[in-house]
MMTF fields as JSON, N, C-alpha, C and O atoms, coordinates in Angstrom:
{
  "mmtfVersion": "1.0.0",
  "mmtfProducer": "UNKNOWN",
  "numBonds": 463,
  "numAtoms": 464,
  "numGroups": 116,
  "numChains": 1,
  "numModels": 1,
  "chainsPerModel": [1],
  "groupsPerChain": [116],
  "chainIdList": ["A"],
  "bondAtomList": [4, 2, 8, 6, 12, 10, 16, 14, 20, 18, 24, 22, 28, 26, 32, 30, 36, 34, 40, 38, 44, 42, 48, 46, 52, 50, 56, 54, 60, 58, 64, 62, 68, 66, 72, 70, 76, 74, 80, 78, 84, 82, 88, 86, 92, 90, 96, 94, 100, 98, 104, 102, 108, 106, 112, 110, 116, 114, 120, 118, 124, 122, 128, 126, 132, 130, 136, 134, 140, 138, 144, 142, 148, 146, 152, 150, 156, 154, 160, 158, 164, 162, 168, 166, 172, 170, 176, 174, 180, 178, 184, 182, 188, 186, 192, 190, 196, 194, 200, 198, 204, 202, 208, 206, 212, 210, 216, 214, 220, 218, 224, 222, 228, 226, 232, 230, 236, 234, 240, 238, 244, 242, 248, 246, 252, 250, 256, 254, 260, 258, 264, 262, 268, 266, 272, 270, 276, 274, 280, 278, 284, 282, 288, 286, 292, 290, 296, 294, 300, 298, 304, 302, 308, 306, 312, 310, 316, 314, 320, 318, 324, 322, 328, 326, 332, 330, 336, 334, 340, 338, 344, 342, 348, 346, 352, 350, 356, 354, 360, 358, 364, 362, 368, 366, 372, 370, 376, 374, 380, 378, 384, 382, 388, 386, 392, 390, 396, 394, 400, 398, 404, 402, 408, 406, 412, 410, 416, 414, 420, 418, 424, 422, 428, 426, 432, 430, 436, 434, 440, 438, 444, 442, 448, 446, 452, 450, 456, 454, 460, 458],
  "bondOrderList": [1, 1, 1, 1, 1, 1, 1, 1, 1, 1, 1, 1, 1, 1, 1, 1, 1, 1, 1, 1, 1, 1, 1, 1, 1, 1, 1, 1, 1, 1, 1, 1, 1, 1, 1, 1, 1, 1, 1, 1, 1, 1, 1, 1, 1, 1, 1, 1, 1, 1, 1, 1, 1, 1, 1, 1, 1, 1, 1, 1, 1, 1, 1, 1, 1, 1, 1, 1, 1, 1, 1, 1, 1, 1, 1, 1, 1, 1, 1, 1, 1, 1, 1, 1, 1, 1, 1, 1, 1, 1, 1, 1, 1, 1, 1, 1, 1, 1, 1, 1, 1, 1, 1, 1, 1, 1, 1, 1, 1, 1, 1, 1, 1, 1, 1],
  "groupList": [{"groupName": "MET", "atomNameList": ["N", "CA", "C", "O"], "elementList": ["N", "C", "C", "O"], "formalChargeList": [0, 0, 0, 0], "bondAtomList": [1, 0, 2, 1, 3, 2], "bondOrderList": [1, 1, 2], "singleLetterCode": "M", "chemCompType": "L-PEPTIDE LINKING"}, {"groupName": "ALA", "atomNameList": ["N", "CA", "C", "O"], "elementList": ["N", "C", "C", "O"], "formalChargeList": [0, 0, 0, 0], "bondAtomList": [1, 0, 2, 1, 3, 2], "bondOrderList": [1, 1, 2], "singleLetterCode": "A", "chemCompType": "L-PEPTIDE LINKING"}, {"groupName": "VAL", "atomNameList": ["N", "CA", "C", "O"], "elementList": ["N", "C", "C", "O"], "formalChargeList": [0, 0, 0, 0], "bondAtomList": [1, 0, 2, 1, 3, 2], "bondOrderList": [1, 1, 2], "singleLetterCode": "V", "chemCompType": "L-PEPTIDE LINKING"}, {"groupName": "LYS", "atomNameList": ["N", "CA", "C", "O"], "elementList": ["N", "C", "C", "O"], "formalChargeList": [0, 0, 0, 0], "bondAtomList": [1, 0, 2, 1, 3, 2], "bondOrderList": [1, 1, 2], "singleLetterCode": "K", "chemCompType": "L-PEPTIDE LINKING"}, {"groupName": "ARG", "atomNameList": ["N", "CA", "C", "O"], "elementList": ["N", "C", "C", "O"], "formalChargeList": [0, 0, 0, 0], "bondAtomList": [1, 0, 2, 1, 3, 2], "bondOrderList": [1, 1, 2], "singleLetterCode": "R", "chemCompType": "L-PEPTIDE LINKING"}, {"groupName": "ILE", "atomNameList": ["N", "CA", "C", "O"], "elementList": ["N", "C", "C", "O"], "formalChargeList": [0, 0, 0, 0], "bondAtomList": [1, 0, 2, 1, 3, 2], "bondOrderList": [1, 1, 2], "singleLetterCode": "I", "chemCompType": "L-PEPTIDE LINKING"}, {"groupName": "ASN", "atomNameList": ["N", "CA", "C", "O"], "elementList": ["N", "C", "C", "O"], "formalChargeList": [0, 0, 0, 0], "bondAtomList": [1, 0, 2, 1, 3, 2], "bondOrderList": [1, 1, 2], "singleLetterCode": "N", "chemCompType": "L-PEPTIDE LINKING"}, {"groupName": "SER", "atomNameList": ["N", "CA", "C", "O"], "elementList": ["N", "C", "C", "O"], "formalChargeList": [0, 0, 0, 0], "bondAtomList": [1, 0, 2, 1, 3, 2], "bondOrderList": [1, 1, 2], "singleLetterCode": "S", "chemCompType": "L-PEPTIDE LINKING"}, {"groupName": "ASP", "atomNameList": ["N", "CA", "C", "O"], "elementList": ["N", "C", "C", "O"], "formalChargeList": [0, 0, 0, 0], "bondAtomList": [1, 0, 2, 1, 3, 2], "bondOrderList": [1, 1, 2], "singleLetterCode": "D", "chemCompType": "L-PEPTIDE LINKING"}, {"groupName": "LEU", "atomNameList": ["N", "CA", "C", "O"], "elementList": ["N", "C", "C", "O"], "formalChargeList": [0, 0, 0, 0], "bondAtomList": [1, 0, 2, 1, 3, 2], "bondOrderList": [1, 1, 2], "singleLetterCode": "L", "chemCompType": "L-PEPTIDE LINKING"}, {"groupName": "GLU", "atomNameList": ["N", "CA", "C", "O"], "elementList": ["N", "C", "C", "O"], "formalChargeList": [0, 0, 0, 0], "bondAtomList": [1, 0, 2, 1, 3, 2], "bondOrderList": [1, 1, 2], "singleLetterCode": "E", "chemCompType": "L-PEPTIDE LINKING"}, {"groupName": "PHE", "atomNameList": ["N", "CA", "C", "O"], "elementList": ["N", "C", "C", "O"], "formalChargeList": [0, 0, 0, 0], "bondAtomList": [1, 0, 2, 1, 3, 2], "bondOrderList": [1, 1, 2], "singleLetterCode": "F", "chemCompType": "L-PEPTIDE LINKING"}, {"groupName": "TYR", "atomNameList": ["N", "CA", "C", "O"], "elementList": ["N", "C", "C", "O"], "formalChargeList": [0, 0, 0, 0], "bondAtomList": [1, 0, 2, 1, 3, 2], "bondOrderList": [1, 1, 2], "singleLetterCode": "Y", "chemCompType": "L-PEPTIDE LINKING"}, {"groupName": "GLY", "atomNameList": ["N", "CA", "C", "O"], "elementList": ["N", "C", "C", "O"], "formalChargeList": [0, 0, 0, 0], "bondAtomList": [1, 0, 2, 1, 3, 2], "bondOrderList": [1, 1, 2], "singleLetterCode": "G", "chemCompType": "PEPTIDE LINKING"}, {"groupName": "HIS", "atomNameList": ["N", "CA", "C", "O"], "elementList": ["N", "C", "C", "O"], "formalChargeList": [0, 0, 0, 0], "bondAtomList": [1, 0, 2, 1, 3, 2], "bondOrderList": [1, 1, 2], "singleLetterCode": "H", "chemCompType": "L-PEPTIDE LINKING"}, {"groupName": "TRP", "atomNameList": ["N", "CA", "C", "O"], "elementList": ["N", "C", "C", "O"], "formalChargeList": [0, 0, 0, 0], "bondAtomList": [1, 0, 2, 1, 3, 2], "bondOrderList": [1, 1, 2], "singleLetterCode": "W", "chemCompType": "L-PEPTIDE LINKING"}, {"groupName": "THR", "atomNameList": ["N", "CA", "C", "O"], "elementList": ["N", "C", "C", "O"], "formalChargeList": [0, 0, 0, 0], "bondAtomList": [1, 0, 2, 1, 3, 2], "bondOrderList": [1, 1, 2], "singleLetterCode": "T", "chemCompType": "L-PEPTIDE LINKING"}, {"groupName": "GLN", "atomNameList": ["N", "CA", "C", "O"], "elementList": ["N", "C", "C", "O"], "formalChargeList": [0, 0, 0, 0], "bondAtomList": [1, 0, 2, 1, 3, 2], "bondOrderList": [1, 1, 2], "singleLetterCode": "Q", "chemCompType": "L-PEPTIDE LINKING"}, {"groupName": "PRO", "atomNameList": ["N", "CA", "C", "O"], "elementList": ["N", "C", "C", "O"], "formalChargeList": [0, 0, 0, 0], "bondAtomList": [1, 0, 2, 1, 3, 2], "bondOrderList": [1, 1, 2], "singleLetterCode": "P", "chemCompType": "L-PEPTIDE LINKING"}],
  "groupTypeList": [0, 1, 2, 3, 4, 5, 2, 1, 6, 5, 1, 7, 8, 4, 9, 10, 8, 1, 4, 7, 11, 12, 13, 8, 5, 9, 13, 9, 4, 9, 2, 0, 8, 14, 13, 15, 5, 0, 16, 11, 1, 13, 10, 13, 7, 1, 9, 1, 17, 2, 7, 5, 1, 7, 10, 13, 13, 7, 13, 16, 18, 2, 18, 8, 9, 7, 2, 10, 2, 8, 8, 9, 8, 10, 2, 12, 4, 4, 2, 9, 1, 4, 13, 9, 18, 2, 1, 12, 13, 18, 1, 16, 10, 18, 15, 13, 2, 4, 4, 11, 12, 2, 4, 8, 18, 11, 13, 4, 9, 2, 6, 5, 9, 1, 14, 2],
  "groupIdList": [1, 2, 3, 4, 5, 6, 7, 8, 9, 10, 11, 12, 13, 14, 15, 16, 17, 18, 19, 20, 21, 22, 23, 24, 25, 26, 27, 28, 29, 30, 31, 32, 33, 34, 35, 36, 37, 38, 39, 40, 41, 42, 43, 44, 45, 46, 47, 48, 49, 50, 51, 52, 53, 54, 55, 56, 57, 58, 59, 60, 61, 62, 63, 64, 65, 66, 67, 68, 69, 70, 71, 72, 73, 74, 75, 76, 77, 78, 79, 80, 81, 82, 83, 84, 85, 86, 87, 88, 89, 90, 91, 92, 93, 94, 95, 96, 97, 98, 99, 100, 101, 102, 103, 104, 105, 106, 107, 108, 109, 110, 111, 112, 113, 114, 115, 116],
  "secStructList": [7, 7, 7, 7, 7, 7, 7, 7, 7, 7, 7, 7, 1, 7, 4, 4, 4, 2, 2, 2, 0, 0, 0, 0, 0, 6, 7, 7, 3, 3, 3, 3, 3, 7, 1, 1, 7, 3, 3, 3, 3, 7, 1, 1, 7, 7, 7, 7, 7, 7, 7, 7, 7, 1, 1, 7, 1, 6, 6, 7, 7, 7, 7, 1, 3, 3, 3, 7, 7, 1, 7, 2, 2, 2, 2, 2, 2, 2, 2, 2, 6, 6, 6, 7, 7, 3, 3, 3, 3, 3, 3, 3, 3, 6, 6, 6, 3, 3, 3, 3, 3, 3, 3, 7, 6, 6, 1, 7, 3, 3, 3, 3, 7, 7, 5, 7],
  "xCoordList": [-27.372, -26.604, -25.272, -24.937, -24.444, -23.251, -22.28, -22.407, -20.923, -20.106, -19.528, -19.33, -19.087, -18.535, -16.843, -15.932, -16.724, -15.36, -15.611, -16.699, -13.688, -14.278, -12.899, -12.18, -13.045, -12.146, -11.792, -12.64, -10.342, -9.721, -9.498, -8.345, -10.382, -9.914, -9.193, -9.24, -8.578, -7.782, -7.134, -6.342, -7.421, -8.111, -6.954, -6.232, -6.815, -5.498, -5.507, -6.369, -4.64, -4.73, -3.584, -3.125, -2.648, -1.656, -1.475, -0.615, -2.086, -2.518, -1.091, -0.821, -0.36, 1.155, 1.893, 3.022, 1.968, 2.656, 1.632, 1.911, 0.937, 0.082, 0.382, 0.325, 0.803, 1.492, 2.292, 2.151, 3.403, 4.861, 4.733, 5.225, 3.662, 4.04, 3.315, 4.102, 2.028, 1.339, 1.608, 1.627, 1.914, 2.355, 3.763, 4.019, 4.703, 5.901, 6.227, 6.575, 6.176, 6.373, 6.105, 6.965, 4.61, 4.222, 3.866, 3.711, 3.867, 3.422, 2.199, 2.058, 0.936, 0.055, -0.444, 0.129, -1.393, -1.677, -2.757, -3.555, -2.58, -3.658, -5.097, -4.906, -6.042, -7.36, -8.007, -8.412, -8.43, -9.29, -8.493, -7.722, -8.837, -8.011, -9.565, -9.966, -10.214, -10.649, -10.516, -11.503, -8.971, -8.328, -8.728, -7.815, -9.508, -9.833, -9.576, -9.305, -9.676, -9.506, -8.458, -8.387, -7.667, -6.91, -7.351, -7.401, -7.541, -7.963, -6.935, -6.594, -5.878, -4.883, -5.561, -6.247, -5.007, -5.601, -4.323, -3.581, -4.34, -3.504, -3.762, -4.824, -2.933, -3.797, -3.983, -3.245, -4.937, -5.563, -7.256, -8.182, -7.397, -8.225, -8.138, -7.575, -9.028, -9.129, -10.313, -11.183, -10.266, -11.948, -11.541, -10.47, -12.797, -12.831, -12.461, -12.729, -11.83, -11.576, -11.689, -11.288, -12.169, -11.754, -11.376, -11.964, -10.155, -9.865, -9.766, -9.578, -9.955, -10.482, -9.633, -9.91, -8.354, -7.204, -6.996, -7.415, -6.638, -6.407, -4.924, -4.378, -4.344, -2.922, -2.503, -3.18, -0.746, -0.902, -0.047, 0.555, -0.297, 0.941, 2.733, 3.164, 3.335, 4.328, 4.68, 5.751, 3.487, 3.413, 3.196, 2.835, 3.343, 3.226, 1.939, 0.924, 1.684, 0.66, 0.003, 0.618, -1.82, -2.082, -2.286, -2.793, -2.032, -1.131, -2.969, -4.057, -2.368, -3.838, -4.625, -5.786, -3.297, -3.828, -2.18, -1.022, -2.904, -2.028, -1.758, -2.622, -0.48, -0.621, -0.134, 0.914, -0.367, 0.022, 0.92, 0.902, 2.17, 2.971, 3.551, 3.522, 4.137, 4.793, 6.708, 7.497, 6.857, 8.199, 8.281, 7.974, 8.632, 8.489, 10.323, 10.413, 11.362, 12.48, 12.757, 13.528, 11.844, 12.06, 10.97, 11.415, 10.127, 9.492, 10.244, 10.235, 10.923, 11.48, 12.919, 13.388, 13.575, 14.596, 13.883, 14.518, 12.76, 12.202, 11.785, 11.343, 11.9, 11.39, 12.34, 12.33, 13.321, 15.099, 15.497, 15.642, 15.699, 15.973, 15.08, 15.136, 14.406, 12.842, 13.423, 12.955, 14.524, 14.419, 13.849, 13.95, 12.502, 11.467, 12.074, 12.848, 11.421, 11.81, 10.737, 9.609, 11.604, 11.046, 10.593, 11.323, 9.339, 8.804, 8.917, 8.739, 9.121, 9.285, 9.54, 9.042, 10.387, 11.102, 12.115, 12.975, 12.281, 11.521, 11.961, 13.074, 10.844, 10.312, 9.756, 8.83, 9.994, 9.307, 8.744, 9.448, 7.365, 6.516, 5.801, 5.097, 5.835, 5.479, 3.759, 3.025, 3.581, 2.134, 2.31, 1.421, 3.534, 3.932, 3.894, 3.404, 4.002, 4.597, 5.66, 6.027, 6.304, 7.292, 7.2, 7.213, 7.096, 6.447, 7.55, 8.36, 7.198, 7.639, 6.317, 5.506, 6.862, 5.905, 6.613, 7.519, 5.934, 6.349, 4.981, 3.874, 5.521, 4.173, 4.336, 5.2, 3.074, 2.575, 2.985, 3.457, 2.789, 3.086, 2.072, 2.459, 0.684, -0.386, -0.387, -1.199, 0.655, 0.936, 0.14, 0.118, -0.536, -0.865, 0.154, 1.312, 0.051, 1.13, 0.446, -0.766, 1.683, 1.075, 1.751, 2.978, 1.19, 2.097, 2.159, 1.168, 3.011, 3.663, 4.373, 5.307, 3.655, 3.743, 3.932, 3.768, 4.245, 4.243, 4.13, 4.637, 3.61, 3.486, 4.505, 4.792, 5.237, 6.588, 6.009, 6.758],
  "yCoordList": [5.514, 4.958, 5.184, 6.19, 4.5, 4.867, 3.465, 2.253, 4.615, 3.048, 2.566, 3.284, 1.342, 0.71, 0.394, 0.23, 0.366, -0.266, 0.047, 0.138, 0.25, 0.562, -1.137, -1.454, -1.722, -2.599, -2.414, -2.113, -2.662, -2.503, -3.646, -4.075, -4.303, -5.795, -5.749, -4.773, -6.579, -6.483, -7.613, -8.343, -7.803, -9.446, -10.155, -9.747, -11.106, -12.001, -13.336, -13.644, -14.641, -15.801, -15.605, -16.023, -15.195, -15.307, -15.117, -14.294, -15.684, -15.237, -15.102, -14.196, -16.125, -15.701, -15.027, -15.267, -14.368, -13.203, -11.93, -10.739, -12.236, -10.629, -11.06, -10.145, -12.643, -13.213, -12.5, -11.904, -12.255, -12.062, -10.263, -9.755, -9.484, -8.324, -7.755, -7.296, -7.534, -7.031, -7.743, -7.188, -9.027, -10.167, -9.539, -8.831, -10.05, -9.74, -8.46, -7.96, -7.811, -6.589, -5.602, -5.275, -5.064, -4.491, -4.616, -3.769, -6.253, -6.373, -6.448, -6.496, -6.461, -6.955, -8.461, -9.513, -8.412, -9.692, -10.317, -9.615, -11.966, -12.677, -12.614, -12.637, -12.558, -12.41, -13.292, -14.159, -13.452, -14.574, -15.088, -14.389, -16.464, -16.953, -18.166, -19.098, -17.748, -19.318, -19.51, -19.493, -19.785, -20.338, -19.2, -19.034, -18.628, -17.905, -16.3, -15.413, -16.265, -14.596, -15.013, -16.078, -13.586, -13.72, -12.074, -11.203, -11.747, -10.47, -10.473, -11.566, -9.106, -8.748, -7.208, -6.329, -7.366, -6.138, -5.82, -6.624, -4.831, -4.095, -4.123, -4.542, -3.745, -3.539, -2.152, -1.218, -2.117, -1.282, -0.591, -1.373, 0.78, 1.143, 2.382, 3.33, 2.28, 3.938, 4.029, 3.164, 5.693, 5.743, 5.674, 6.043, 5.033, 4.423, 6.071, 7.06, 6.105, 6.603, 6.305, 5.191, 7.151, 7.184, 8.433, 9.358, 8.838, 9.86, 9.922, 9.188, 10.866, 11.07, 11.9, 12.975, 11.995, 12.766, 13.332, 12.517, 14.119, 14.605, 14.236, 13.442, 14.641, 13.465, 13.39, 13.724, 12.689, 12.211, 12.793, 12.469, 13.875, 15.367, 15.304, 14.273, 16.212, 16.48, 16.509, 16.699, 16.266, 15.614, 14.268, 13.959, 13.252, 12.149, 11.112, 11.595, 10.229, 9.641, 8.939, 8.208, 9.403, 8.73, 7.484, 6.687, 7.071, 6.336, 5.297, 5.761, 3.722, 2.807, 2.609, 2.522, 2.601, 2.598, 3.236, 3.056, 4.128, 4.493, 3.765, 3.667, 3.264, 2.71, 3.498, 3.946, 3.922, 4.402, 3.937, 2.991, 3.76, 3.093, 3.76, 4.986, 3.238, 3.82, 3.853, 4.353, 2.95, 3.048, 2.983, 1.878, 3.932, 4.02, 3.35, 2.351, 3.717, 3.192, 1.888, 1.389, 1.51, -0.364, -1.05, -2.101, -0.643, -0.778, -0.771, -1.631, 0.723, 0.804, -0.132, -0.579, -0.389, -1.229, -3.045, -3.969, -3.126, -4.885, -4.357, -5.168, -3.204, -3.362, -3.75, -4.579, -2.961, -2.931, -4.413, -5.091, -4.999, -6.193, -7.522, -8.751, -6.689, -7.834, -7.386, -7.827, -6.418, -5.603, -5.599, -5.954, -5.065, -4.306, -2.919, -2.244, -2.587, -1.387, -0.022, -0.19, 1.219, 2.21, 2.81, 2.756, 3.468, 3.972, 5.742, 6.635, 5.938, 7.619, 7.429, 6.579, 8.395, 8.517, 7.892, 7.564, 7.667, 8.442, 10.064, 10.515, 10.655, 12.043, 12.543, 11.816, 13.897, 14.112, 15.801, 16.72, 15.66, 16.3, 17.411, 17.017, 18.765, 20.01, 19.975, 20.899, 18.746, 18.418, 17.922, 17.674, 17.633, 17.023, 15.357, 14.827, 14.372, 13.353, 12.809, 13.575, 12.078, 11.108, 10.167, 9.102, 9.881, 8.625, 8.709, 9.577, 6.812, 6.407, 5.051, 4.278, 5.485, 4.868, 3.311, 3.215, 2.206, 0.798, 0.42, 0.947, -0.961, -1.386, -3.032, -3.873, -2.863, -4.551, -5.632, -5.444, -7.274, -7.903, -7.878, -8.262, -7.336, -7.335, -6.128, -6.157, -4.708, -3.68, -2.554, -1.453, -2.616, -2.01, -0.565, -0.879, 0.984, 1.471, 1.796, 1.99, 1.874, 1.895, 2.86, 2.802, 3.884, 4.893, 4.559, 4.425, 4.472, 3.768, 5.391, 6.066, 5.603, 6.915, 6.921, 5.874, 7.859, 8.371, 9.426, 10.249, 9.787, 11.194, 11.926, 11.263, 13.373, 13.323, 14.485, 14.891],
  "zCoordList": [8.451, 7.795, 7.691, 7.065, 8.146, 7.894, 7.401, 7.58, 6.455, 6.336, 7.217, 8.197, 7.232, 8.081, 7.609, 8.422, 6.407, 6.209, 4.618, 4.051, 3.796, 2.378, 2.512, 3.46, 1.313, 1.266, -0.403, -1.243, -0.686, -1.96, -2.851, -2.815, -3.714, -4.479, -5.543, -6.292, -5.722, -6.785, -7.53, -6.934, -8.798, -9.434, -9.911, -10.821, -9.347, -9.588, -9.391, -8.567, -9.991, -9.406, -9.274, -10.337, -8.603, -8.148, -6.86, -6.546, -5.991, -4.586, -3.691, -2.902, -4.001, -2.675, -3.39, -2.962, -4.169, -4.344, -3.95, -4.089, -3.659, -2.5, -1.15, -0.328, -0.517, 0.653, 0.933, 2.001, 0.169, -0.165, 0.424, 1.431, -0.942, -0.767, 0.215, 1.043, 0.571, 1.86, 2.619, 3.717, 2.676, 4.354, 4.766, 5.74, 3.63, 4.15, 4.188, 5.258, 3.168, 2.889, 4.02, 4.838, 4.004, 4.141, 6.139, 7.019, 6.111, 7.066, 7.734, 8.956, 6.516, 6.862, 7.616, 7.33, 8.442, 9.076, 7.901, 7.28, 7.722, 6.649, 8.025, 9.241, 7.527, 8.524, 8.017, 8.792, 6.249, 5.765, 4.431, 3.772, 4.164, 3.461, 2.884, 3.581, 1.381, 1.403, 0.17, -0.566, -0.409, -1.379, -2.462, -3.271, -2.617, -3.761, -3.478, -4.286, -2.684, -2.053, -0.583, 0.03, -0.336, 0.737, 1.521, 0.653, 2.395, 3.195, 3.775, 4.228, 4.046, 4.786, 5.497, 4.977, 6.921, 7.648, 8.71, 9.275, 8.749, 9.522, 11.057, 11.519, 11.679, 13.133, 13.482, 13.168, 14.094, 14.989, 14.368, 14.152, 14.176, 13.286, 12.924, 13.473, 11.488, 11.271, 10.503, 10.405, 9.698, 9.347, 7.842, 7.361, 7.084, 5.823, 5.309, 5.991, 4.04, 3.416, 1.706, 1.371, 0.669, -0.519, -0.912, -0.352, -2.121, -2.266, -4.311, -5.281, -4.068, -5.721, -6.066, -5.534, -6.943, -7.306, -8.851, -9.673, -9.234, -10.867, -10.538, -11.303, -9.669, -9.975, -8.568, -7.596, -8.573, -7.051, -6.01, -4.986, -6.81, -5.799, -6.476, -6.99, -6.384, -7.351, -8.638, -9.213, -9.021, -10.381, -10.581, -11.716, -9.64, -9.866, -10.363, -9.861, -10.925, -11.421, -10.14, -9.363, -10.019, -9.22, -8.702, -9.492, -7.572, -6.492, -7.328, -7.67, -7.325, -6.991, -5.339, -4.939, -4.729, -3.156, -2.592, -2.971, -1.392, -0.479, 0.89, 1.762, 1.001, 2.65, 3.468, 3.002, 4.506, 5.896, 6.195, 5.407, 6.996, 7.962, 8.848, 8.741, 9.802, 10.984, 11.105, 11.907, 9.716, 9.74, 8.204, 7.757, 7.271, 6.054, 5.975, 5.262, 6.479, 6.571, 6.058, 5.237, 6.842, 7.752, 6.064, 5.603, 5.568, 4.672, 3.023, 2.142, 3.09, 1.706, 1.779, 0.732, 3.092, 2.705, 2.509, 2.001, 2.948, 2.537, 1.088, 0.274, 0.806, -0.985, -1.777, -2.686, -1.283, -2.02, -1.879, -2.897, -0.516, -0.168, -1.245, -1.209, -2.013, -2.528, -4.374, -5.424, -4.188, -5.903, -6.391, -7.566, -5.678, -6.172, -6.53, -5.851, -8.038, -8.566, -7.524, -7.06, -7.443, -6.482, -7.642, -8.631, -7.719, -9.068, -8.547, -9.376, -7.595, -7.14, -5.504, -4.766, -5.208, -4.063, -3.506, -4.323, -2.646, -1.325, -0.997, -0.727, -1.108, -1.303, -0.186, 0.174, 0.844, 1.849, 0.995, 0.577, 1.0, 0.426, 1.169, 2.099, 0.946, 1.108, 1.743, 2.095, 1.701, 2.925, 3.854, 4.668, 3.993, 5.915, 5.093, 6.09, 4.265, 4.284, 3.864, 2.973, 3.922, 3.633, 2.662, 3.28, 1.235, 0.591, -0.247, -0.571, -0.655, -1.832, -2.525, -2.015, -4.206, -5.035, -5.6, -6.428, -4.915, -5.791, -6.418, -6.298, -7.322, -7.549, -6.983, -6.735, -6.977, -6.4, -7.178, -8.3, -6.469, -7.804, -9.218, -10.322, -8.924, -9.941, -10.84, -11.764, -10.682, -11.499, -10.596, -11.147, -9.276, -8.948, -8.703, -8.98, -8.246, -7.84, -6.755, -6.661, -5.518, -4.299, -3.47, -3.547, -2.563, -2.489, -1.047, -0.328, -0.789, 0.54, 1.339, 0.905, 2.418, 3.318, 4.53, 5.157, 5.045, 6.848, 7.138, 6.377, 8.034, 7.992, 8.918, 9.915, 8.803, 9.419, 10.592, 11.48]
}
């Protein structure tokens, strides 16, 4: 038996807000839209992961989602251009990532990161 994929599900009836944040800001591709559920996916493949944490590191709260990107500065610019408040960072952390926190339209704390 092997886990093939892990999908985060966020409850909301504001699906177009998901397109704006996860599609336009993060650059994820809409791969499924049934009208009641939208699924966004990145390019390439990654191993399934689940993290369990007592804090988010550097004294921050545990984020609901972590999204690794290839150009943190570009995503940060998109977040600022939309007027979204940054909850933490950008900061270069001692464990080798540069990151910032932002809340998605549904109130989830999202850790946007890139390895340095």
